[in-house]
C-alpha positions as CSV (number, residue, x, y, z in Angstrom):
1,X,4.8,13.4,9.0
2,X,8.5,14.2,9.8
3,X,9.8,13.3,6.3
4,X,10.7,16.0,3.8
5,X,8.1,17.4,1.5
6,X,9.5,15.5,-1.8
7,X,9.5,12.4,0.3
8,X,6.2,12.8,1.3
9,X,5.1,13.4,-2.1
10,X,6.5,10.1,-3.3
11,X,5.9,7.8,-0.1
12,X,2.6,9.1,1.2
13,X,0.8,9.8,-1.8
14,X,1.8,7.4,-4.5
15,X,3.9,4.4,-3.3
16,X,3.6,3.2,0.5
17,X,-0.3,3.9,0.9
18,X,-0.9,1.9,-2.6
19,X,0.7,-1.2,-1.4
20,X,-2.7,-2.6,0.2
21,X,-4.7,-1.6,-3.0
22,X,-2.1,-3.4,-5.2
23,X,-2.2,-6.5,-2.9
24,X,-6.0,-6.5,-3.4
25,X,-5.5,-6.3,-7.2
26,X,-3.0,-9.1,-7.3
27,X,-5.3,-11.5,-5.3
28,X,-8.4,-10.6,-7.2
29,X,-8.9,-14.2,-8.2
30,X,-9.7,-15.1,-4.3
31,X,-11.9,-12.1,-3.6
32,X,-14.1,-12.3,-6.8
33,X,-15.3,-15.8,-5.7
34,X,-16.2,-14.8,-2.1
35,X,-19.3,-12.5,-2.0
36,X,-18.6,-12.3,1.8
37,X,-15.0,-11.1,1.4
38,X,-16.3,-8.4,-1.1
39,X,-18.8,-7.3,1.3
40,X,-16.2,-6.9,4.2
41,X,-14.0,-4.8,1.8
42,X,-16.9,-2.8,0.7
43,X,-17.7,-1.8,4.4
44,X,-14.0,-1.2,5.3
45,X,-13.5,0.8,2.0
46,X,-16.4,3.1,2.7
47,X,-15.7,3.4,6.4
48,X,-12.2,4.5,5.7
49,X,-13.2,6.9,3.0
50,X,-15.6,8.7,5.4
51,X,-13.1,8.5,8.3
52,X,-9.9,9.8,6.5
53,X,-12.3,12.9,5.3
54,X,-13.8,13.5,8.5
55,X,-10.6,13.3,10.3
56,X,-8.8,15.7,7.4
57,X,-11.6,18.5,8.1
58,X,-10.2,18.8,11.5
59,X,-6.6,18.9,11.1
60,X,-4.8,22.2,11.1
61,X,-1.1,20.8,10.0
62,X,-1.2,21.0,6.1
63,X,0.7,17.8,5.7
64,X,-1.5,15.9,8.2
65,X,-4.5,17.0,6.5
66,X,-3.1,16.1,3.0
67,X,-2.3,12.5,4.5
68,X,-5.6,11.9,5.9
69,X,-7.3,12.9,2.5
70,X,-4.9,10.1,1.1
71,X,-6.5,7.7,3.6
72,X,-9.9,8.6,2.4
73,X,-9.0,8.1,-1.3
74,X,-7.6,4.7,-0.5
75,X,-11.0,3.8,1.1
76,X,-12.6,5.1,-2.4
77,X,-10.0,2.9,-4.2
78,X,-11.1,-0.2,-1.9
79,X,-14.6,0.4,-2.8
80,X,-14.1,0.7,-6.5
81,X,-12.1,-2.6,-6.3
82,X,-15.3,-4.0,-4.9
83,X,-16.8,-3.5,-8.2
84,X,-14.2,-5.7,-9.9
85,X,-13.6,-3.1,-12.7
86,X,-9.9,-3.4,-12.2
87,X,-9.0,-1.0,-15.0
88,X,-10.6,1.8,-13.4
89,X,-8.9,1.0,-10.0
90,X,-5.7,1.1,-11.6
91,X,-6.4,4.4,-13.5
92,X,-7.7,5.9,-10.1
93,X,-4.5,4.7,-8.4
94,X,-2.1,6.0,-11.0
95,X,-3.8,9.6,-11.6
96,X,-4.4,9.8,-7.7
97,X,-0.6,9.5,-7.5
98,X,-0.1,12.4,-9.8
99,X,-2.1,15.0,-8.5
100,X,-1.5,14.3,-4.6
101,X,2.2,14.5,-5.5
102,X,1.7,17.8,-7.3
103,X,-0.6,19.1,-4.2
104,X,2.2,18.0,-1.6
105,X,4.7,19.7,-3.6
106,X,3.0,22.9,-3.7
107,X,2.0,23.0,0.0
108,X,5.8,22.4,0.8
109,X,6.4,25.7,-0.8
110,X,4.0,27.3,1.3
111,X,5.4,25.6,4.3
112,X,8.7,27.0,3.6
113,X,7.7,30.3,3.0
114,X,5.6,30.4,6.5
115,X,8.1,28.4,8.1
116,X,5.6,26.2,9.7
117,X,3.2,23.8,8.7
118,X,0.1,25.0,10.7
119,X,-2.2,27.1,8.5
120,X,-3.6,28.9,11.6
121,X,-0.4,30.7,11.3
122,X,-0.7,31.7,7.8
123,X,-3.2,33.7,5.5
124,X,-3.1,36.1,2.5
125,X,-0.4,34.3,0.7
126,X,-2.1,34.7,-2.8
127,X,-0.3,38.0,-3.3
128,X,3.1,36.4,-2.0
129,X,3.2,33.3,-3.8
130,X,1.2,33.7,-7.2
131,X,2.4,30.5,-9.0
132,X,1.6,28.3,-5.7
133,X,-1.8,29.8,-5.8
134,X,-2.7,28.1,-9.2
135,X,-0.7,25.1,-8.5
136,X,-2.5,24.6,-5.1
137,X,-6.0,25.4,-6.6
138,X,-5.6,22.4,-9.3
139,X,-4.9,20.0,-6.3
140,X,-7.8,21.2,-4.1
141,X,-9.9,20.9,-7.2
142,X,-9.1,17.4,-7.6
143,X,-9.2,16.6,-3.6
144,X,-12.7,18.2,-3.5
145,X,-14.2,16.6,-6.5
146,X,-15.3,19.7,-8.0
147,X,-17.0,19.4,-11.6
148,X,-14.7,18.7,-14.4
149,X,-12.0,17.9,-12.0
150,X,-10.1,14.7,-11.9
151,X,-11.8,14.0,-8.4
152,X,-15.2,14.4,-9.9
153,X,-14.9,11.9,-12.7
154,X,-13.1,9.3,-10.4
155,X,-15.9,9.4,-7.7
156,X,-18.8,9.5,-10.3
157,X,-17.1,6.3,-11.9
158,X,-17.1,4.8,-8.5
159,X,-20.7,5.7,-7.7
160,X,-22.3,4.3,-10.9
161,X,-20.2,1.2,-10.4
162,X,-21.6,0.2,-7.1
163,X,-23.7,-3.1,-7.0
164,X,-27.3,-1.9,-5.8
165,X,-28.1,-5.5,-5.0
166,X,-25.3,-5.4,-2.0
167,X,-27.5,-5.6,1.3
168,X,-25.1,-2.9,2.6
169,X,-25.4,-0.7,-0.5
170,X,-27.3,2.3,1.3
171,X,-25.0,2.4,4.3
172,X,-21.7,2.3,2.1
173,X,-23.2,4.6,-0.3
174,X,-23.8,7.1,2.2
175,X,-20.6,6.9,3.8
176,X,-18.9,7.4,0.1
177,X,-21.1,10.5,-0.2
178,X,-20.2,11.8,3.2
179,X,-16.4,11.2,2.3
180,X,-16.7,13.0,-0.9
181,X,-18.5,15.9,0.8
182,X,-16.0,16.1,3.6
183,X,-13.3,16.4,0.7
184,X,-15.2,19.5,-0.4
185,X,-14.8,20.9,3.0
186,X,-11.2,20.2,3.9
187,X,-9.6,21.2,0.7
188,X,-11.5,24.4,0.5
189,X,-10.8,25.0,4.2
190,X,-7.0,24.4,3.2
191,X,-7.2,26.9,0.4
192,X,-8.9,29.7,2.0
193,X,-6.7,29.6,5.3
194,X,-3.6,29.7,3.5
195,X,-4.3,32.3,0.6
196,X,-7.1,34.1,1.5
197,X,-7.5,34.5,5.3
198,X,-6.6,37.5,7.2
199,X,-2.8,37.8,7.8
200,X,-2.1,35.5,10.9
201,X,1.7,34.7,10.1
202,X,4.6,36.8,11.6
203,X,5.2,40.2,10.0
204,X,8.7,39.3,9.0
205,X,7.1,36.6,6.8
206,X,5.3,39.4,4.7
207,X,8.1,41.5,4.6
208,X,11.0,39.5,3.7
209,X,9.7,39.1,0.0
210,X,11.2,41.8,-2.1
211,X,9.4,44.2,-4.2
212,X,10.9,42.7,-7.2
213,X,9.8,39.3,-6.5
214,X,6.5,40.6,-6.0
215,X,6.4,42.4,-9.5
216,X,6.4,38.8,-11.1
217,X,3.2,36.9,-11.3
218,X,5.2,33.5,-11.5
219,X,7.0,34.0,-8.3
220,X,7.2,31.0,-6.3
221,X,9.3,29.7,-3.1
222,X,10.5,26.7,-5.2
223,X,13.5,26.3,-7.4
224,X,12.9,25.5,-11.1
225,X,13.2,21.7,-10.9
226,X,10.1,22.0,-8.3
227,X,8.2,24.2,-10.6
228,X,8.7,22.0,-13.4
229,X,7.8,18.8,-11.3
230,X,4.6,20.4,-10.4
231,X,3.6,21.4,-13.9
232,X,4.6,17.9,-15.3
233,X,2.6,16.1,-12.8
234,X,-0.7,18.1,-13.4
235,X,0.0,18.1,-17.2
236,X,0.1,13.9,-17.2
237,X,-2.9,13.8,-15.0
238,X,-5.0,16.2,-16.9
239,X,-3.9,14.7,-20.3
240,X,-5.4,11.4,-19.3
241,X,-8.7,13.2,-18.1
242,X,-9.1,14.9,-21.4
243,X,-8.6,11.8,-23.3
244,X,-11.1,9.9,-21.2
245,X,-13.6,12.8,-21.8
246,X,-12.8,12.5,-25.5
247,X,-13.7,8.9,-25.6
248,X,-17.2,9.8,-23.6
249,X,-18.1,12.3,-26.2
250,X,-17.0,9.9,-29.2
251,X,-19.3,7.3,-27.7
252,X,-22.2,9.8,-27.0
253,X,-22.6,8.0,-23.8
254,X,-22.0,10.6,-21.0
255,X,-22.1,9.2,-17.4
256,X,-25.2,6.9,-17.9
257,X,-24.1,3.3,-17.2
258,X,-21.0,1.5,-16.1
259,X,-20.8,0.0,-19.6
260,X,-19.7,3.5,-20.8
261,X,-16.4,2.6,-19.6
262,X,-15.7,-0.7,-21.1
263,X,-13.7,0.9,-23.8
264,X,-10.8,0.9,-21.0
265,X,-10.5,-2.8,-21.3
266,X,-7.1,-3.2,-23.0
267,X,-8.4,-6.0,-25.3
268,X,-11.7,-4.2,-26.5
269,X,-9.5,-0.9,-26.9
270,X,-7.0,-2.5,-29.2
271,X,-9.8,-4.1,-31.2
272,X,-11.4,-0.6,-31.6
273,X,-8.4,0.8,-33.4
274,X,-8.1,-2.4,-35.3
275,X,-11.4,-2.1,-36.7
276,X,-10.7,1.7,-37.7
């Protein structure tokens, strides 16, 4: 993870790590005709989701923690692919890129402020980085899959889409649930240690911020372009979520059956507006 933070936000969250999922989508015609291959992908995906989340839970390097969380989410994407609901895989793929990139940029501001990537040498930064507190909170909400966050809706969609007739269903189900729970743990651990734990950084880290900066509730360690990038990434991601929630409410079928999500099929979606 020696790359600069903007490069990490692009390569490690939205582009390079998604290549394997994209190939799965391109070769769907092969996989959908082989239940054996789908079972293998199902098992590998659930193991990856759990392994990535478990490993991230023991990291103290901010960038490594986020990188392993991306591995965990790629595992969830593989499991979602097994359901052959390809529209949902694409939505998860793109939206994950939005909120993970925003989280990377927010954590990059924190690392430049602390002059280290180890959150054991941070603490009590909420007073010194007001903007980054809120920007990072949006990211950890999604990573942890807390209710009414992007991660919550995507993981719920994944669970209700699983094929219960699969003979590995119970094993993979518990691995996915375990991966989701580890996401809650490592995201809250990162957020607490950086912003609310006791002051563990060198004294000069806290004293170099001027009183004029502290008087502003919008102070950040980033430039204007960085702030706008983070805000736009979060805005686009959550605009998509709000639209999906609107469709759920419109059809009065809230989180009950996988058929709820049929509206995301482009052909049926176009017919919906044509009928209206």
